[in-house]
N, C-alpha and C positions, 0 to 999 in steps of 0.2 A: 483586631481577629487572634485568636487563642490557637495551639496549637494543639491537637487533640493527643492524649497519651496514647502509647502505644497498644495496639489489640493484646488482648489476652491472648497467652499462647494456645489455648483450647477452641479461641475462635479460628485458627488457621491452621492448626496442627492435629485437631484430633484426628484419629485413624479413620474414622466415617466420613472425613471430607477431606482430605489429604490426596493432591493429585500425586501420580507418579515419578517420580524423574526418571525419564527413559529418554531423554534427550541428550547423548554425549557431544565432545567438542566436534568431532567428526559432521554429527548432524547440523550442529548450531553454526559451524564455518560456513558450510555449503549454503545452508537456508538463508543466513545473511549473506552470501553471495549472490544467491538466486533470488533474495530481494531486492537487490537491485538491478533488476532485470524483468521488469513486468510487462504487461500487456499493453501498457502504455509506450513503451518503446518497440516493443516489435510491430503493434499496429498502429498507436498514435502518431508513430516519429513521421509517416506518410502526411498526414496533414498538418502538423508543426512546420514541418521543412516548406511546405506548399505556402503555408499564411506568413512565414517568418523568414523562409530564404536563409542565408548562411548566419544571421544573427540568433540561430537555434543554438548554436553553440554558447553565445553567451547568456542566453535564457535557462539552458541545462546547466552550465557552469554556476549561476547565480541561486538558483534553486536548489542544488545539489552543498554549496556551501553552507545555506542557511540549515538545510534539513541535518547536515553533520552538527550544525551548534544544537540543534533539539536533540539529537543521539547524546550527544556530550553530556548536555543537562540531565537528560533521563538516566545515563549511566551512573552519573555521580551519587544522584538521589536514590537510586536502584538498590547500589551496594552499599549506602550509606546504614541501611537494614536488610540483612537477608531475608525477613521474613514477609517480605513484598512479595505478591503474587504476580503483579504487575504495576505499570504507573498510575493505573485507577485508583489504588491502595495508597500511594504517597500523594497524591492527588487529594485524596478525603482526609489525611492527616493534616495537610496543611492548607486546605482551603475549606475542608468541612464537607459534611455529608452530601448538602444540596448539588455542590460542585461536581462531588464523585458521581451523583444520580446523572446529572447531564451529562459530565463527560462519557460515562460508561455505556448508556444507551446510545450517545452519539456515535462511539467508536464501534460499537456492534452493530448500528445501523449503516456506517463507513463500509464494515467489511461485506453486510448482506448486500450493498448495493454494489459493491466492487465485485464479489463474486458472480452477480447478475450479467455484469459488463463483460465478466470474463468468460462464462459459458455462453454468452451471446456470440461473443467475437469466435469459440470455436465453433459454433455454425457456421460462421462466415468463411471459417479456413475449410472446414469441409465441403464446402461450396466450391472450393477451386476443382475437387475432383470428381463431385456430383453436382454440378449447378442445376440440375432440377429439383434436388432435396430442398426441403422447406428447413430453414434453420434451425426452427425449434426442437427438430428431431435430435441431432447431434447434441445440441444445447441440453437436453434433458436427460440423455442418456450420460452425459459428461457429470453431471450432477449428482445422479444416482450412483456414478462408478466412484466419486469423490466421498459422497456420503459414506459408503460401503467401508472405505479406505479407515476414515476418522473413526469409523464405530469398533474397530480391531483392535486397535492399541497406540498410546501416543507413539511408541518406537515405528510402528507400521507407516504411519502419519511421517515419521522423520526419515524413515527408509524410502517412503515414495518421494516426498519432498528433495532428498538427497540426488537420486537420480534425475528428476526432472531438472534440477538446477544443474547437473553435472554435463546434462545434454545443451542446455542453454550454453552454457560458459564454453563448451568445445567448438559449440557452433560459431558466437562471434567472435572468438579469437582466431578461428580457419577463416571466417568472413573478412576478417581485419588482415591476416595475411595475403588474401585472397585478392583483395583489395590493393594491398601496395604493390603487389606483383603486377595488376593490370596497370596500374599507373605508370611503375618502372617500365614496361612494355611499350606503354603507348597503346594498349588493346582498344580495337573500334568494335563496337556494335555491329549488328546487320542492319540496324538503322541509321547508321554513320556517326554516333556520337563518340570520339575519342576521350578516353579516360584519360585525366589530366587534372592537377592541382589549381588549373589557371577557372576552372569552374568555382574554386572556392575562392578566389581573390577579387574575382569580375563583381566591380561596384555595383552593377547593376541587379545583383542577387542577395545582395546585403540585405538591404529592405524593400524587397519587390512590392509589395502593399504599403510602404511608410511604415509610419508607428503605431498605427492600428492593427497590422499584422504582427508586430513585433510583441504588441499586448496581447494578443490573440494567443500566442504562442504558451504562456504560462499554464493557461488552465491544463492542457495535456502533460505540460511536462511535470507540473504537480503530482498529477494521477499516476505519472510514469513512476515516481518515487513510493508512492505507497506502497508500504509492507516491509520498509526499510526498518520501519520501528515496529515490528512485531516483534524483534526481539527483547522488546519491553513486556509483553506477555506471554514468554516463554520462561522466565525467572524461576517458576515454581515448578516446572518439569526438565530444570538444567542443571547437571550435577558440577559443581564447582564453577558458580557462576563468578566469583570473585576472578577466577583465573580466564575463562573463557569470554565476558560480555566485552572486558575491554579491549581484548586483541582484535573480537569482532568489529567492534565500532570503531577502532584506529584504522580499520583496513579499509574505509567505504570510501576515503577520498582517493585512493587509487583505484577502486573499482568503478568510481565514477569517470575517472578520466580514462580507463581502457575500455567500459562498455557502452558509455553513452558519448564522451568527445571523439574517439577516434571513431568508432562505428559510424557517426555521423559524418564525418570529415571522409571517410572510405564512400560510403553512399554517395554522396553529392559529388566528389572526383570521378566516379566510375560512370554515374548514371547522367550527371548535369541535373541543375535545380528544375529546368523547364520539362525533364523528363520524367518526374516523380510525381504520381499521382496520388491526391488526398485521401483517395477510398480504398487504395489497395497497400498492404505491406511494403514499404520502400527494399526491406531485406528480399524479399521474393521478385520484386521489378528489378533489383541490381542484378540477378542471374538470369532472369528472365530476357533482358534486353541485353546480356553479352550472350546470347545465343545457346544459353545452356538450360534448357527446361525441365531437365532431369534434375538438375543441382536447384532448379526454383521450387521443384516438386520437394526436396529434402528438406528445403528452407521452411516451406509452407508447413511441413511436418513438426520442424522444431518449434515454428511459431506456434502451433495447435499446441504441444506440451507445454510450452509458456505461460500460455492461457490456463491448461490446467493447474501448473505449477501454481499461479498466481491465485485460482479460484480455491486450490487445497488449503491454501493459507488462509484463504477467505472463511472457508467451513472451519478450519481449526482454531483462527484467532476468535470469531464472531462465536464458537461455541464457548471459549475460555472466558470470555468477557462477560457472556451471559451468567455463567457459572458465577463467576466472580462477583456482579451484580446480587446475585441470589445469598451468596454469602453476606455480603453485607446487608441484607434486607431490602435491597431495590426492587428485588424481584422477587416472583412467585417461589416458596422454598422447595417447590419440586425440580427447580432447575439445579438445584446444589447436589440433587442425588446422584453418586459415584455408581456405575456396575463394580459388581464384586471381584470380578477377576480381574479386570483390566484399568480398572482405576477412573474410568472415561464418564463426562457429565452426559449421560446418554440422552436425556431427556432435554437439554440446554441444546445438544447436536440436532435431534429430530425438528425441533421448532424451529432453530434456526435455518434448518434446508429447508422445510414448509414455506419459510417466508421467501427463501431465495427462488423455491419453485413457482408461487406466485408472479413473482417478480418476471420471471424468464418466461412466462406466459404472456407478456406485452410484446413478445415477438409476432402475435396472432394480430395485435393493432397496428403497431409499427414493424413491418416487413424488413425494410430496410436497415441492413446490421451497421451501418455506421451512423446513420442519424441514430438508433438506439443508443449506440456506444456513446456518442459526443453527449446525450441528455443524461445518460447514467452515470458516464465518468466524471459530469461536472458537480453532479450531486456528491459522488465520493470524495473528491476534490476539495469542496466546500466543509463537508464533514470532518475530514482528515485535518485540513487547515484549522479548525476549531480545536480537535484533539492536540495537535502541534502547539497549538496557542496554550491549551490548558497547562499543558506539561512545563512550558516554559514559565508561566505564573506562578507555577506549584514551584518551581525552580528558585524564582526570587523571594518566595514567603520563606523556602527552607534556609535560605541564604541570611534571611531576617532573623527568622527566627532560632534557628539552629546553627550560629557559627562554630559552633566548638566541632560539629560533626564535619563541615565543610574544612577544616584545621586539617582534623585527621584524616580526610580523604587521600588515599592514594591515586585519585582517577578524577583530579579536578577539572571542571570547565576551563577551555582557555577565556581571560577576560569575562568571566561568569555574568556577572550583573550588566556592564554594558551591552556584551555579545547579545544577552536576553532581551534586552529593550530593545535593540536595532532589528532582531529577528522579529520581535512582535510587530514592529513597524512594516517589515517587508511583507508580512503574512496578511497584515491589514490593506496593503499596496495592491497584493495580490486579490483580494476578494474585490475592492472597488473595481479595478481595470473589468472584472467579469460583467460589468453594468454596459460596457460599452458593445457587448456581443451579442445579437439575439438568440443565438444558442444556449450561452453560457447566463443569461439574465432569466429565461424561462425557468430554470432550474435554481438560480438565485433566489427567484420570488418564492419559490416552493419552500424556502429555510424557515421564514417566521412560521409556517403553518406547523413544522416539526417540532419548533422549541417552544409555540406556543401549546402543542398538545403535552409537550414534557413539562410545563408549567402547571397545568389542569392536573395532571396524575401526581406531582408533587405536590400542590396544594389538598389533593384527596387524601393522600398519604400523612400527613400532616394533620388533618383533622381527625382522622381515624385514630391517630397516635394520641392526641390530646384526648378523645373523649375515652379512650381506652385508662388513659393517665387518670381522667377523673374519676372513672368506676372504680379503679383499682385504689384512690384515696378514700372514697366514701365506705 
């Protein structure tokens, strides 16, 4: 395998195709913070706790650790050359254009699918106040609003995401402190459940459904972390990435402890495992069970903004990935066209939103929000595992072919080569265990169709390029 020569500056920095660096440190830090708090946490945690019991803490810790390793690998390679727009660029450099083609389109699809899951959940949250309303109505309205936000400017996206993330952070911190107070005072809910740490230490709820339940918890946990790698698609629009990216990545472990571990501890301690429904957000249940319906309504609103935040990230990231694919000539040339005033890839944005709209209409076929959410989130989890795996493989190629860049790096991945291989084995294990759950197996079986389609398109591209080459040589 050979390493590609760096792209010519004109390919990445021409005035006609250069994205605006409109994201400040304030935006990046809060987006990174909000990226650690996704729909999988607010909506999926209920199902995860129901199937895995208190072992969910181990699951979130494991997935979080290996996610952090991916981020360190990505950060080191991105900062080795500041002309990289995203991680798809260094995959192209170290693994070749075919790998970049597969990764770029798969990551684009993962965010389209994630956004569909998020707006579907928005419909479910709105039914908390309007139970008779069809879920597709608020889902489509949400998608329209987010499309408008992203049409205005990258700074507007950053501002919207900043406030969405701030609401999530404040709410979870408030929930944690409220839960600690409930446990400390022995709060008893109207249905007779007393808040206590004994709900966590009860051996009967550590693996309530055995090893099968423990393994089933990985899919939603992985989906929950989807979005943390969003930092790797913002490099081209970030001011001073050498300073901002390491700071944002290094803060991930603390965020995982606070937002995932502590929130799960509080939820189980206050509500008890038996009282957690797999079909309702446990954050809403916590306050509802405590006899505070007004607070539960507030939490439902926050969960709604969380889903909107994740969907907002999906619109942004899928648009930028499609733009990058077009610049690399892996997608139609029109997708690289930027608006003159805001430097937004408008056609990439509109096409991505159209695909999200088409997927959201699945609510007509599968009206149950949680059922559709499980199917769609599994597809997204598989695609994002593939993307994380490609980042690690590209990192290994970088270490092999450019050792001098690794030596010069000020942001080296800890035990890089060893941890990359261990992380790849963990992600392979995460895919294999999806075979044993009927819900996740259906989504897993659909993946060969996607990669088969990519293979067909790539072969058509290669044949067209070969034909053009023969014509020009003759």
